[in-house]
A tleap script that builds the chain and sets N, CA, C and O, in Angstrom:
source leaprc.protein.ff14SB
mol = sequence {
  NMET SER GLU ILE GLU GLN CYS VAL LEU ALA
  CYS ASN ASP CYS ALA GLY LEU PHE ARG LEU
  GLY ARG SER VAL GLU ALA ALA LEU ASN MET
  LEU GLU VAL PHE GLU THR ALA ASP GLY LEU
  LEU GLU ARG ASN SER PRO ALA VAL ARG GLN
  GLN TRP SER GLN LEU LEU VAL GLU MET LEU
  ALA CYS GLN GLN SER GLN ASP TRP LEU GLY
  LEU ALA ASP TYR MET GLN TYR GLU LEU THR
  GLU LEU VAL HIE CSER
}
set mol.1.N position { -16.594 0.457 11.045 }
set mol.1.CA position { -15.381 0.957 10.428 }
set mol.1.C position { -15.597 0.976 8.912 }
set mol.1.O position { -16.080 0.003 8.334 }
set mol.2.N position { -15.237 2.084 8.283 }
set mol.2.CA position { -15.426 2.223 6.841 }
set mol.2.C position { -14.362 1.436 6.065 }
set mol.2.O position { -13.358 0.996 6.623 }
set mol.3.N position { -14.612 1.276 4.778 }
set mol.3.CA position { -13.643 0.581 3.920 }
set mol.3.C position { -12.299 1.299 3.909 }
set mol.3.O position { -11.243 0.665 3.918 }
set mol.4.N position { -12.350 2.616 3.889 }
set mol.4.CA position { -11.118 3.402 3.871 }
set mol.4.C position { -10.340 3.184 5.171 }
set mol.4.O position { -9.128 2.974 5.141 }
set mol.5.N position { -11.026 3.232 6.294 }
set mol.5.CA position { -10.366 3.019 7.579 }
set mol.5.C position { -9.771 1.617 7.664 }
set mol.5.O position { -8.668 1.441 8.181 }
set mol.6.N position { -10.493 0.625 7.160 }
set mol.6.CA position { -9.978 -0.746 7.163 }
set mol.6.C position { -8.735 -0.861 6.284 }
set mol.6.O position { -7.778 -1.547 6.645 }
set mol.7.N position { -8.749 -0.189 5.131 }
set mol.7.CA position { -7.599 -0.228 4.230 }
set mol.7.C position { -6.389 0.442 4.875 }
set mol.7.O position { -5.274 -0.071 4.787 }
set mol.8.N position { -6.606 1.581 5.521 }
set mol.8.CA position { -5.515 2.288 6.195 }
set mol.8.C position { -4.936 1.422 7.310 }
set mol.8.O position { -3.717 1.350 7.471 }
set mol.9.N position { -5.791 0.774 8.071 }
set mol.9.CA position { -5.330 -0.114 9.136 }
set mol.9.C position { -4.510 -1.267 8.557 }
set mol.9.O position { -3.467 -1.627 9.102 }
set mol.10.N position { -4.982 -1.842 7.455 }
set mol.10.CA position { -4.251 -2.940 6.806 }
set mol.10.C position { -2.907 -2.451 6.275 }
set mol.10.O position { -1.914 -3.171 6.368 }
set mol.11.N position { -2.858 -1.240 5.720 }
set mol.11.CA position { -1.591 -0.662 5.243 }
set mol.11.C position { -0.601 -0.521 6.393 }
set mol.11.O position { 0.569 -0.882 6.267 }
set mol.12.N position { -1.080 0.001 7.504 }
set mol.12.CA position { -0.205 0.199 8.660 }
set mol.12.C position { 0.272 -1.126 9.239 }
set mol.12.O position { 1.435 -1.260 9.618 }
set mol.13.N position { -0.625 -2.104 9.308 }
set mol.13.CA position { -0.235 -3.426 9.810 }
set mol.13.C position { 0.821 -4.063 8.908 }
set mol.13.O position { 1.806 -4.620 9.391 }
set mol.14.N position { 0.607 -3.976 7.608 }
set mol.14.CA position { 1.536 -4.558 6.646 }
set mol.14.C position { 2.895 -3.854 6.715 }
set mol.14.O position { 3.939 -4.504 6.682 }
set mol.15.N position { 2.872 -2.539 6.810 }
set mol.15.CA position { 4.121 -1.778 6.937 }
set mol.15.C position { 4.871 -2.197 8.191 }
set mol.15.O position { 6.097 -2.310 8.175 }
set mol.16.N position { 4.144 -2.426 9.272 }
set mol.16.CA position { 4.766 -2.869 10.511 }
set mol.16.C position { 5.454 -4.217 10.356 }
set mol.16.O position { 6.539 -4.434 10.897 }
set mol.17.N position { 4.816 -5.128 9.611 }
set mol.17.CA position { 5.437 -6.429 9.371 }
set mol.17.C position { 6.733 -6.286 8.583 }
set mol.17.O position { 7.725 -6.949 8.886 }
set mol.18.N position { 6.724 -5.418 7.567 }
set mol.18.CA position { 7.960 -5.192 6.798 }
set mol.18.C position { 9.049 -4.630 7.701 }
set mol.18.O position { 10.210 -5.027 7.595 }
set mol.19.N position { 8.689 -3.715 8.582 }
set mol.19.CA position { 9.680 -3.120 9.479 }
set mol.19.C position { 10.241 -4.129 10.477 }
set mol.19.O position { 11.375 -3.994 10.936 }
set mol.20.N position { 9.448 -5.130 10.804 }
set mol.20.CA position { 9.906 -6.169 11.735 }
set mol.20.C position { 10.692 -7.278 11.047 }
set mol.20.O position { 11.139 -8.222 11.699 }
set mol.21.N position { 10.862 -7.167 9.732 }
set mol.21.CA position { 11.618 -8.169 8.994 }
set mol.21.C position { 10.808 -9.399 8.619 }
set mol.21.O position { 11.372 -10.417 8.217 }
set mol.22.N position { 9.497 -9.314 8.748 }
set mol.22.CA position { 8.627 -10.433 8.408 }
set mol.22.C position { 8.122 -10.250 6.972 }
set mol.22.O position { 6.923 -10.129 6.723 }
set mol.23.N position { 9.086 -10.235 6.034 }
set mol.23.CA position { 8.791 -9.858 4.658 }
set mol.23.C position { 7.886 -10.844 3.930 }
set mol.23.O position { 7.081 -10.424 3.099 }
set mol.24.N position { 7.990 -12.127 4.209 }
set mol.24.CA position { 7.144 -13.104 3.512 }
set mol.24.C position { 5.682 -12.916 3.919 }
set mol.24.O position { 4.795 -12.855 3.067 }
set mol.25.N position { 5.445 -12.827 5.210 }
set mol.25.CA position { 4.086 -12.614 5.706 }
set mol.25.C position { 3.531 -11.280 5.213 }
set mol.25.O position { 2.373 -11.189 4.806 }
set mol.26.N position { 4.376 -10.242 5.258 }
set mol.26.CA position { 3.953 -8.916 4.814 }
set mol.26.C position { 3.636 -8.903 3.322 }
set mol.26.O position { 2.672 -8.266 2.900 }
set mol.27.N position { 4.440 -9.601 2.522 }
set mol.27.CA position { 4.206 -9.632 1.079 }
set mol.27.C position { 2.869 -10.283 0.745 }
set mol.27.O position { 2.177 -9.853 -0.177 }
set mol.28.N position { 2.507 -11.320 1.497 }
set mol.28.CA position { 1.203 -11.955 1.278 }
set mol.28.C position { 0.066 -11.002 1.644 }
set mol.28.O position { -0.930 -10.913 0.926 }
set mol.29.N position { 0.216 -10.298 2.750 }
set mol.29.CA position { -0.791 -9.313 3.155 }
set mol.29.C position { -0.845 -8.143 2.178 }
set mol.29.O position { -1.909 -7.576 1.928 }
set mol.30.N position { 0.308 -7.794 1.635 }
set mol.30.CA position { 0.387 -6.666 0.719 }
set mol.30.C position { -0.511 -6.876 -0.501 }
set mol.30.O position { -1.128 -5.927 -0.985 }
set mol.31.N position { -0.585 -8.089 -0.990 }
set mol.31.CA position { -1.439 -8.374 -2.141 }
set mol.31.C position { -2.897 -8.057 -1.844 }
set mol.31.O position { -3.596 -7.488 -2.683 }
set mol.32.N position { -3.354 -8.421 -0.665 }
set mol.32.CA position { -4.724 -8.110 -0.260 }
set mol.32.C position { -4.921 -6.597 -0.109 }
set mol.32.O position { -5.957 -6.056 -0.495 }
set mol.33.N position { -3.922 -5.931 0.452 }
set mol.33.CA position { -4.000 -4.480 0.618 }
set mol.33.C position { -4.101 -3.808 -0.755 }
set mol.33.O position { -4.906 -2.897 -0.945 }
set mol.34.N position { -3.289 -4.258 -1.701 }
set mol.34.CA position { -3.315 -3.670 -3.036 }
set mol.34.C position { -4.662 -3.888 -3.718 }
set mol.34.O position { -5.161 -2.987 -4.392 }
set mol.35.N position { -5.252 -5.058 -3.555 }
set mol.35.CA position { -6.576 -5.322 -4.140 }
set mol.35.C position { -7.629 -4.407 -3.533 }
set mol.35.O position { -8.469 -3.859 -4.248 }
set mol.36.N position { -7.586 -4.244 -2.229 }
set mol.36.CA position { -8.543 -3.372 -1.545 }
set mol.36.C position { -8.354 -1.929 -1.984 }
set mol.36.O position { -9.321 -1.238 -2.303 }
set mol.37.N position { -7.110 -1.478 -2.000 }
set mol.37.CA position { -6.821 -0.098 -2.405 }
set mol.37.C position { -7.258 0.140 -3.847 }
set mol.37.O position { -7.816 1.190 -4.164 }
set mol.38.N position { -7.007 -0.821 -4.707 }
set mol.38.CA position { -7.401 -0.676 -6.112 }
set mol.38.C position { -8.914 -0.526 -6.223 }
set mol.38.O position { -9.406 0.295 -6.997 }
set mol.39.N position { -9.643 -1.311 -5.458 }
set mol.39.CA position { -11.102 -1.201 -5.466 }
set mol.39.C position { -11.579 0.161 -4.992 }
set mol.39.O position { -12.535 0.711 -5.538 }
set mol.40.N position { -10.918 0.708 -3.980 }
set mol.40.CA position { -11.291 2.030 -3.473 }
set mol.40.C position { -10.911 3.136 -4.452 }
set mol.40.O position { -11.666 4.090 -4.641 }
set mol.41.N position { -9.750 3.009 -5.068 }
set mol.41.CA position { -9.233 4.078 -5.917 }
set mol.41.C position { -9.821 4.076 -7.322 }
set mol.41.O position { -9.720 5.079 -8.028 }
set mol.42.N position { -10.436 2.965 -7.745 }
set mol.42.CA position { -11.003 2.914 -9.090 }
set mol.42.C position { -12.169 3.881 -9.246 }
set mol.42.O position { -12.551 4.226 -10.364 }
set mol.43.N position { -12.730 4.313 -8.131 }
set mol.43.CA position { -13.862 5.250 -8.163 }
set mol.43.C position { -13.410 6.710 -8.229 }
set mol.43.O position { -14.242 7.609 -8.353 }
set mol.44.N position { -12.122 6.947 -8.148 }
set mol.44.CA position { -11.600 8.315 -8.118 }
set mol.44.C position { -11.295 8.837 -9.518 }
set mol.44.O position { -11.510 8.159 -10.522 }
set mol.45.N position { -10.794 10.050 -9.545 }
set mol.45.CA position { -10.489 10.729 -10.805 }
set mol.45.C position { -9.323 10.053 -11.530 }
set mol.45.O position { -8.555 9.306 -10.926 }
set mol.46.N position { -9.202 10.325 -12.829 }
set mol.46.CA position { -8.058 9.778 -13.571 }
set mol.46.C position { -6.706 10.211 -12.981 }
set mol.46.O position { -5.739 9.452 -13.032 }
set mol.47.N position { -6.641 11.403 -12.433 }
set mol.47.CA position { -5.383 11.878 -11.838 }
set mol.47.C position { -5.002 11.011 -10.628 }
set mol.47.O position { -3.832 10.668 -10.454 }
set mol.48.N position { -5.976 10.664 -9.806 }
set mol.48.CA position { -5.715 9.806 -8.643 }
set mol.48.C position { -5.334 8.410 -9.102 }
set mol.48.O position { -4.443 7.790 -8.521 }
set mol.49.N position { -5.995 7.906 -10.137 }
set mol.49.CA position { -5.654 6.589 -10.685 }
set mol.49.C position { -4.216 6.581 -11.207 }
set mol.49.O position { -3.500 5.591 -11.055 }
set mol.50.N position { -3.802 7.685 -11.821 }
set mol.50.CA position { -2.425 7.791 -12.310 }
set mol.50.C position { -1.439 7.786 -11.152 }
set mol.50.O position { -0.390 7.146 -11.230 }
set mol.51.N position { -1.770 8.499 -10.078 }
set mol.51.CA position { -0.915 8.500 -8.885 }
set mol.51.C position { -0.814 7.098 -8.304 }
set mol.51.O position { 0.262 6.680 -7.877 }
set mol.52.N position { -1.928 6.366 -8.284 }
set mol.52.CA position { -1.946 4.994 -7.782 }
set mol.52.C position { -1.035 4.108 -8.631 }
set mol.52.O position { -0.270 3.306 -8.096 }
set mol.53.N position { -1.118 4.252 -9.946 }
set mol.53.CA position { -0.269 3.457 -10.838 }
set mol.53.C position { 1.207 3.729 -10.580 }
set mol.53.O position { 2.013 2.800 -10.515 }
set mol.54.N position { 1.559 5.004 -10.434 }
set mol.54.CA position { 2.956 5.371 -10.188 }
set mol.54.C position { 3.426 4.861 -8.835 }
set mol.54.O position { 4.546 4.365 -8.710 }
set mol.55.N position { 2.579 4.978 -7.828 }
set mol.55.CA position { 2.929 4.500 -6.496 }
set mol.55.C position { 3.111 2.983 -6.499 }
set mol.55.O position { 4.015 2.459 -5.848 }
set mol.56.N position { 2.263 2.296 -7.219 }
set mol.56.CA position { 2.375 0.842 -7.314 }
set mol.56.C position { 3.705 0.438 -7.942 }
set mol.56.O position { 4.347 -0.507 -7.483 }
set mol.57.N position { 4.119 1.144 -8.986 }
set mol.57.CA position { 5.406 0.872 -9.625 }
set mol.57.C position { 6.548 1.078 -8.627 }
set mol.57.O position { 7.470 0.266 -8.559 }
set mol.58.N position { 6.484 2.151 -7.864 }
set mol.58.CA position { 7.538 2.443 -6.889 }
set mol.58.C position { 7.575 1.395 -5.771 }
set mol.58.O position { 8.652 0.985 -5.336 }
set mol.59.N position { 6.406 0.968 -5.314 }
set mol.59.CA position { 6.371 -0.030 -4.255 }
set mol.59.C position { 6.878 -1.382 -4.747 }
set mol.59.O position { 7.595 -2.073 -4.023 }
set mol.60.N position { 6.520 -1.760 -5.951 }
set mol.60.CA position { 6.993 -3.030 -6.495 }
set mol.60.C position { 8.499 -2.994 -6.751 }
set mol.60.O position { 9.170 -4.020 -6.636 }
set mol.61.N position { 9.034 -1.820 -7.098 }
set mol.61.CA position { 10.485 -1.681 -7.259 }
set mol.61.C position { 11.183 -1.875 -5.907 }
set mol.61.O position { 12.243 -2.496 -5.837 }
set mol.62.N position { 10.590 -1.347 -4.850 }
set mol.62.CA position { 11.144 -1.563 -3.506 }
set mol.62.C position { 11.114 -3.039 -3.144 }
set mol.62.O position { 12.066 -3.562 -2.564 }
set mol.63.N position { 10.035 -3.700 -3.484 }
set mol.63.CA position { 9.934 -5.129 -3.179 }
set mol.63.C position { 10.993 -5.916 -3.941 }
set mol.63.O position { 11.639 -6.805 -3.385 }
set mol.64.N position { 11.164 -5.584 -5.209 }
set mol.64.CA position { 12.140 -6.314 -6.026 }
set mol.64.C position { 13.557 -6.130 -5.497 }
set mol.64.O position { 14.361 -7.063 -5.531 }
set mol.65.N position { 13.865 -4.934 -5.008 }
set mol.65.CA position { 15.208 -4.676 -4.488 }
set mol.65.C position { 15.325 -5.014 -2.997 }
set mol.65.O position { 16.362 -4.782 -2.375 }
set mol.66.N position { 14.253 -5.560 -2.441 }
set mol.66.CA position { 14.188 -5.935 -1.025 }
set mol.66.C position { 14.447 -4.748 -0.098 }
set mol.66.O position { 15.088 -4.884 0.944 }
set mol.67.N position { 13.940 -3.593 -0.495 }
set mol.67.CA position { 13.997 -2.386 0.329 }
set mol.67.C position { 12.730 -2.357 1.188 }
set mol.67.O position { 11.781 -1.629 0.898 }
set mol.68.N position { 12.741 -3.165 2.248 }
set mol.68.CA position { 11.537 -3.334 3.054 }
set mol.68.C position { 11.148 -2.066 3.793 }
set mol.68.O position { 9.960 -1.794 3.964 }
set mol.69.N position { 12.122 -1.289 4.233 }
set mol.69.CA position { 11.790 -0.046 4.942 }
set mol.69.C position { 11.199 0.987 3.993 }
set mol.69.O position { 10.269 1.709 4.354 }
set mol.70.N position { 11.737 1.058 2.785 }
set mol.70.CA position { 11.166 1.964 1.782 }
set mol.70.C position { 9.745 1.563 1.429 }
set mol.70.O position { 8.860 2.410 1.310 }
set mol.71.N position { 9.536 0.280 1.266 }
set mol.71.CA position { 8.195 -0.222 0.961 }
set mol.71.C position { 7.238 0.073 2.112 }
set mol.71.O position { 6.096 0.476 1.888 }
set mol.72.N position { 7.701 -0.128 3.334 }
set mol.72.CA position { 6.869 0.162 4.510 }
set mol.72.C position { 6.490 1.642 4.544 }
set mol.72.O position { 5.344 1.984 4.836 }
set mol.73.N position { 7.440 2.511 4.249 }
set mol.73.CA position { 7.143 3.948 4.228 }
set mol.73.C position { 6.111 4.289 3.162 }
set mol.73.O position { 5.174 5.043 3.424 }
set mol.74.N position { 6.275 3.741 1.966 }
set mol.74.CA position { 5.292 3.988 0.905 }
set mol.74.C position { 3.901 3.540 1.334 }
set mol.74.O position { 2.917 4.244 1.112 }
set mol.75.N position { 3.829 2.367 1.949 }
set mol.75.CA position { 2.517 1.846 2.347 }
set mol.75.C position { 1.906 2.670 3.474 }
set mol.75.O position { 0.721 3.001 3.435 }
set mol.76.N position { 2.708 2.996 4.467 }
set mol.76.CA position { 2.179 3.680 5.641 }
set mol.76.C position { 1.848 5.146 5.388 }
set mol.76.O position { 0.893 5.671 5.961 }
set mol.77.N position { 2.612 5.800 4.550 }
set mol.77.CA position { 2.410 7.233 4.358 }
set mol.77.C position { 1.771 7.572 3.013 }
set mol.77.O position { 0.719 8.210 2.971 }
set mol.78.N position { 2.390 7.157 1.930 }
set mol.78.CA position { 1.898 7.536 0.603 }
set mol.78.C position { 0.559 6.872 0.266 }
set mol.78.O position { -0.380 7.535 -0.172 }
set mol.79.N position { 0.487 5.559 0.476 }
set mol.79.CA position { -0.730 4.845 0.107 }
set mol.79.C position { -1.905 5.254 0.993 }
set mol.79.O position { -3.017 5.427 0.495 }
set mol.80.N position { -1.678 5.407 2.277 }
set mol.80.CA position { -2.784 5.813 3.147 }
set mol.80.C position { -3.279 7.212 2.792 }
set mol.80.O position { -4.480 7.475 2.853 }
set mol.81.N position { -2.380 8.097 2.427 }
set mol.81.CA position { -2.779 9.435 2.002 }
set mol.81.C position { -3.589 9.376 0.704 }
set mol.81.O position { -4.593 10.073 0.557 }
set mol.82.N position { -3.147 8.544 -0.225 }
set mol.82.CA position { -3.845 8.427 -1.498 }
set mol.82.C position { -5.242 7.827 -1.305 }
set mol.82.O position { -6.195 8.264 -1.948 }
set mol.83.N position { -5.365 6.857 -0.448 }
set mol.83.CA position { -6.672 6.231 -0.188 }
set mol.83.C position { -7.642 7.262 0.420 }
set mol.83.O position { -8.847 7.204 0.174 }
set mol.84.N position { -7.118 8.185 1.199 }
set mol.84.CA position { -7.961 9.229 1.792 }
set mol.84.C position { -8.396 10.294 0.780 }
set mol.84.O position { -9.296 11.083 1.069 }
set mol.85.N position { -7.778 10.327 -0.386 }
set mol.85.CA position { -8.117 11.394 -1.352 }
set mol.85.C position { -9.432 11.153 -2.039 }
set mol.85.O position { -9.849 11.958 -2.872 }
savepdb mol mol.pdb
quit
């Protein structure tokens, strides 16, 4: 399994935890997912890095407001798409 596939799987697993209301466990996993994604995305173009920065801001805003479903959607759809770019 490639690094990208592992990251996508981790994003989906973490999103699932948020959807199940297991926010503490998901938040701990989210940190690892963000580190992995950052490592993958640092090799991309400046435009992709900018998208990553903006997405990170949006996801952290969801976390701060405890919008777990919004955060799960960002992780499962937006972040996985960005990692594939």
